[in-house]
C-alpha positions in Angstrom: 26.0 80.1 16.3 24.2 78.5 13.2 22.3 75.5 14.4 20.5 74.8 11.1 21.1 71.2 9.9 21.6 69.9 13.4 19.1 67.0 14.2 18.5 65.3 17.5 19.0 61.5 17.3 17.3 58.8 19.3 18.5 58.2 22.7 19.5 54.7 23.9 16.3 54.5 26.0 14.2 55.4 23.0 15.9 52.8 20.9 15.4 50.1 23.5 11.7 51.1 23.7 11.3 50.8 19.9 13.1 47.4 19.9 10.9 46.1 22.7 7.7 47.2 20.9 8.9 45.5 17.7 9.6 42.3 19.7 6.3 42.3 21.3 4.5 42.8 18.0 6.6 40.1 16.4 5.7 37.7 19.2 2.0 38.5 18.8 2.2 37.8 15.1 4.1 34.5 15.6 1.7 33.4 18.3 -1.3 34.4 16.1 0.2 32.6 13.1 0.9 29.4 15.0 -2.6 29.5 16.4 -4.0 29.9 12.9 -2.0 26.8 11.7 -3.1 24.8 14.8 -6.7 25.7 14.2 -6.4 24.8 10.5 -5.0 21.4 11.3 -7.6 20.7 14.0 -10.5 21.9 11.7 -9.1 20.0 8.7 -8.8 16.8 10.7 -12.3 17.1 12.1 -13.7 17.6 8.6 -11.7 14.6 7.4 -13.0 12.2 10.0 -16.5 13.5 9.4 -16.1 12.6 5.7 -14.8 9.2 6.7 -17.8 8.7 9.1 -20.2 9.6 6.3 -18.5 7.0 4.0 -18.8 4.3 6.7 -22.5 5.2 7.2 -23.1 4.6 3.5 -21.3 1.3 3.8 -23.6 0.3 6.7 -26.5 0.8 4.3 -24.9 -1.3 1.6 -24.0 -4.2 3.9 -26.9 -3.7 6.4 -24.7 -3.5 9.4 -21.6 -1.8 10.8 -18.4 -3.0 9.0 -15.8 -5.0 11.0 -12.4 -3.5 11.5 -10.6 -6.8 10.9 -8.4 -7.1 14.0 -10.2 -8.2 17.2 -10.2 -7.1 20.9 -7.9 -10.0 21.7 -5.6 -9.4 18.7 -2.7 -6.9 19.0 -1.9 -7.3 15.3 -3.1 -4.8 12.8 -5.9 -4.9 10.2 -5.0 -3.9 6.7 -8.4 -3.4 5.2 -11.7 -1.8 6.2 -13.8 -3.6 3.7 -16.1 -1.6 1.4 -14.9 1.9 2.5 -13.3 4.3 0.2 -11.5 7.2 1.9 -8.7 9.4 0.8 -7.4 11.4 3.8 -6.0 14.9 3.7 -2.7 13.7 5.1 -1.3 17.1 5.9 -3.6 17.5 9.0 -2.4 14.3 10.7 0.4 13.7 13.2 2.5 11.2 11.4 4.8 10.6 14.4 2.2 8.3 16.0 -0.4 5.8 14.9 -2.8 8.6 14.2 -6.0 7.1 12.8 -8.2 4.2 14.2 -11.5 2.6 13.5 -13.4 0.8 16.3 -16.5 -1.3 15.8 -18.6 -3.0 18.5 -21.5 -2.9 20.9 -21.9 -0.1 23.3 -25.0 -0.1 25.6 -26.6 -2.7 23.5 -26.2 -0.9 20.2 -23.7 -1.7 17.4 -21.6 1.4 16.8 -18.4 2.6 15.3 -15.9 5.2 16.2 -13.1 6.9 14.3 -10.3 8.3 16.3 -7.5 10.6 15.0 -4.7 12.9 16.2 -4.1 16.2 14.6 -0.6 17.5 13.8 -1.3 20.1 16.5 -1.5 17.4 19.1 -5.2 17.5 19.6 -7.2 14.3 19.2 -10.8 13.9 18.0 -13.3 11.1 17.7 -16.2 10.7 15.3 -18.9 8.5 16.8 -21.8 7.0 14.8 -24.0 8.1 17.7 -22.7 11.6 18.5 -20.5 12.9 15.6 -17.2 14.7 16.3 -16.0 15.3 19.8 -12.7 15.9 21.6 -10.9 12.7 22.5 -8.9 12.7 25.7 -7.7 10.3 28.3 -5.3 8.5 26.0 -1.5 8.9 25.8 -0.4 8.7 22.2 2.9 7.0 21.3 4.4 5.5 18.1 3.4 2.1 19.5 -0.4 2.6 19.9 -2.8 -0.2 19.1 -6.5 -0.5 18.7 -7.1 -2.7 21.7 -6.2 0.1 24.1 -7.5 3.1 22.2 -10.9 1.5 21.4 -11.1 0.6 25.1 -10.7 4.3 26.0 -13.4 5.0 23.5 -15.8 2.8 25.5 -15.6 -0.5 23.7 -15.4 -3.8 25.6 -14.6 -7.2 24.2 -15.7 -8.4 21.8 -15.0 -5.6 19.3 -12.9 -5.1 16.2 -10.5 -2.4 15.1 -8.3 -1.3 12.3 -5.3 1.0 11.9 -5.6 3.8 9.3 -1.9 4.8 9.8 1.1 3.3 11.5 4.4 5.2 11.5 6.4 2.0 11.2 8.4 1.9 7.9 6.8 -1.5 7.3 3.3 -0.1 7.1 2.5 3.6 6.8 -1.0 4.3 5.5 -3.2 1.2 5.2 -5.2 0.5 2.1 -8.5 1.8 3.3 -7.0 5.1 4.4 -4.5 5.7 1.6 -4.5 8.7 -0.7 -2.4 7.3 -3.5 -3.2 4.8 -6.2 -4.0 1.4 -4.7 -2.2 -1.3 -6.6 -3.0 -5.0 -5.9 -0.8 -7.7 -7.3 -3.1 -10.1 -9.1 -0.5 -12.8 -8.9 -1.4 -14.8 -5.8 2.0 -16.4 -5.3 4.6 -14.1 -6.8 7.8 -15.1 -5.0 7.3 -18.7 -3.8 8.4 -17.7 -0.3 6.2 -20.4 1.2 5.4 -22.9 -1.6 4.8 -23.1 -5.3 1.0 -23.0 -5.1 -0.7 -21.8 -8.3 2.2 -22.5 -10.7 2.6 -25.3 -13.2 4.6 -26.2 -16.3 3.1 -24.8 -19.5 5.5 -26.3 -22.0 9.1 -27.5 -22.3 9.8 -28.5 -18.7 9.4 -31.4 -16.3 7.8 -30.5 -13.0 8.5 -27.0 -11.7 9.7 -26.9 -8.1 10.5 -24.3 -5.4 14.1 -23.6 -4.5 14.4 -22.0 -1.0 17.6 -20.0 -1.4 19.0 -17.5 -3.8 15.9 -15.8 -5.1 15.8 -12.5 -6.9 13.3 -11.2 -4.3 13.2 -12.8 -0.9 14.8 -16.2 -0.5 12.9 -18.5 -2.8 12.1 -18.9 -6.5 10.5 -21.3 -9.0 12.9 -23.6 -10.9 12.3 -26.0 -13.9 14.7 -28.0 -16.1 14.1 -28.0 -19.8 12.9 -31.2 -21.5 14.7 -30.6 -24.8 11.3 -30.1 -26.6 11.0 -26.4 -27.4 12.9 -23.2 -27.8 10.3 -21.3 -25.7 9.9 -23.2 -22.4 7.4 -21.6 -20.0 5.6 -22.0 -16.7 2.2 -20.4 -15.9 -0.3 -19.1 -13.4 -3.8 -17.7 -13.8 -5.0 -14.4 -12.5 -8.6 -12.9 -12.2 -9.5 -10.4 -14.9 -12.4 -8.4 -16.3 -13.0 -7.5 -20.0 -11.4 -4.1 -20.6 -8.9 -4.2 -17.7 -5.5 -2.8 -18.6 -2.9 -4.9 -16.9 0.8 -4.4 -16.6 3.1 -7.3 -15.8 6.8 -7.7 -15.0 8.9 -10.7 -13.8 12.5 -11.9 -13.5 13.9 -14.9 -15.2 17.3 -16.6 -15.1 18.9 -19.4 -17.2 21.7 -21.7 -16.0 23.4 -24.2 -18.3 22.1 -22.8 -21.6 22.2 -19.4 -23.2 18.9 -17.5 -23.6 18.2 -14.9 -26.2 15.0 -13.3 -24.8 12.5 -13.3 -21.9 9.2 -14.4 -23.3 5.5 -13.8 -22.2 2.5 -15.5 -23.7 -0.8 -14.0 -22.4 -4.0 -16.1 -22.9 -7.7 -15.6 -22.1 -9.2 -18.7 -20.4 -12.7 -19.8 -19.3 -12.6 -22.0 -16.3 -9.4 -24.0 -17.1 -9.9 -24.0 -20.9 -7.7 -21.7 -23.0 -9.7 -19.7 -25.5 -7.0 -17.8 -27.3 -3.6 -16.1 -27.1 -4.2 -12.4 -27.3 -0.8 -11.0 -26.4 2.8 -12.1 -26.5 6.2 -10.3 -26.2 9.9 -11.1 -26.5 12.3 -8.9 -24.6 16.0 -9.1 -25.4 18.0 -10.9 -22.8 19.7 -8.4 -20.4 20.7 -10.2 -17.2 21.9 -8.3 -14.1 25.0 -9.2 -12.1 23.2 -12.2 -10.7 21.9 -13.5 -14.0 18.3 -12.3 -13.7 16.7 -10.7 -16.8 13.4 -8.7 -16.7 10.4 -9.2 -18.9 7.4 -6.8 -19.0 4.2 -6.2 -20.9 1.0 -4.2 -20.8 -2.2 -5.6 -22.2 -6.0 -5.1 -22.3 -8.1 -8.1 -21.4 -10.4 -9.2 -24.3 -13.8 -10.8 -24.1 -14.4 -14.5 -24.2 -13.2 -15.7 -20.8 -13.2 -15.2 -17.0 -9.4 -15.3 -16.3 -6.1 -14.6 -17.9 -3.2 -17.1 -18.1 0.3 -15.8 -17.8 2.8 -18.2 -19.4 6.3 -16.9 -18.6 9.7 -18.1 -19.6 12.5 -17.6 -22.1 13.6 -18.2 -25.7 16.8 -19.8 -26.9 18.2 -20.8 -30.3 18.0 -24.5 -29.6 15.6 -26.7 -27.7 16.0 -25.9 -24.1 17.8 -28.2 -21.7 19.1 -25.7 -19.1 17.5 -24.8 -15.8 15.2 -21.8 -15.7 14.3 -19.8 -12.6 11.5 -17.2 -12.3 10.8 -14.8 -9.4 9.3 -11.4 -8.5 6.2 -11.6 -10.6 3.8 -8.7 -10.3 0.7 -7.9 -12.4 -1.5 -4.8 -11.6 -4.4 -2.9 -13.1 -2.3 0.0 -14.3 -0.6 1.3 -17.4 2.7 1.7 -15.4 5.0 -1.3 -15.4 5.3 -2.3 -11.8 8.5 -3.2 -10.0 8.1 -6.0 -7.6 9.9 -5.3 -4.3 8.5 -7.8 -1.7 8.3 -5.1 0.9 12.0 -4.3 0.9 11.8 -0.8 -0.6 9.7 2.3 0.4 7.7 2.0 -2.8 5.7 -1.1 -1.8 4.1 -2.2 1.4 3.6 -6.0 1.6 0.5 -7.3 3.4 -0.5 -10.7 4.7 1.4 -13.9 4.8 4.8 -14.6 3.1 3.3 -15.6 -0.3 0.4 -13.1 -0.2 0.5 -10.5 -2.9 -1.7 -7.5 -2.1 0.5 -4.4 -2.0 0.0 -0.6 -2.3 2.2 2.4 -2.9 4.0 4.6 -3.1 4.6 5.2 0.6 3.9 8.6 2.1 
């Protein structure tokens, strides 16, 4: 019988052995890969908090002391700024399901110290102490509702001490300003939406007294309202903002007109010294384009000239006849940037709103 060409195949037992070996090798590879990723996150986080610790040590030299965290040992609120420290975290290493970065400042054994505490995406937690560098941090149960009072207590601090979040997973917060890796944008307008009062705003021309209306704002619930005095086709209100020569500032705001048609939003930008106007160095008219609620946007970007210590924003509208209608303005934001900002009052992911209801420091975009 001719048996050439006949080949013996694998038996079922042999196939099962091969499959088992491949499975074992695959499991080893997966376990090894996961361990590599875990180690990378742990090592990256430790390097990150060491970098932050070095930055804080430089700050201690500048201010001749350990910086405060802001919130206190009796305060369960959160601090939004670790003054004087610039740190841009490598966010990929952090566990963003929990409040994963803290700063504690206080006296331990008679010495003023600080500690940075962070949790890696791998689940491991580490602390950087001004006294001992980076160590493992254990003995604390991490949740999405952590706060510095409890976590700084585990780190060895007793009242009085101060603390600050670096990251809070709540949609309201996210990364705080001192631990944020994006462009930090601060609204230079100190009362941009009149949610509490009309502090900082006054009539520039063409109106009687400007007043706050508590319902129906473009952003939030309130806005500034003024009735035309039949004296100009360009009625405006104004507020002053801090500025330095050479700053590039972008501004936007919303304006509405009731009782008289408008043709443009209008902005007059002036440099002032103290309270004295030096000159108008920028102005812009934007064609009237109201949204469904009657609000039209105006925006401008300008460079601050020499000759003063502040900038005056006179904002309003233009019409074809002397204005006798009622003008409303709201949602004013001015930032040091070439990008026109969009005021959101904390209601969109782009901006985080800090402080009281008429505070204006904000940063974004959210991570």
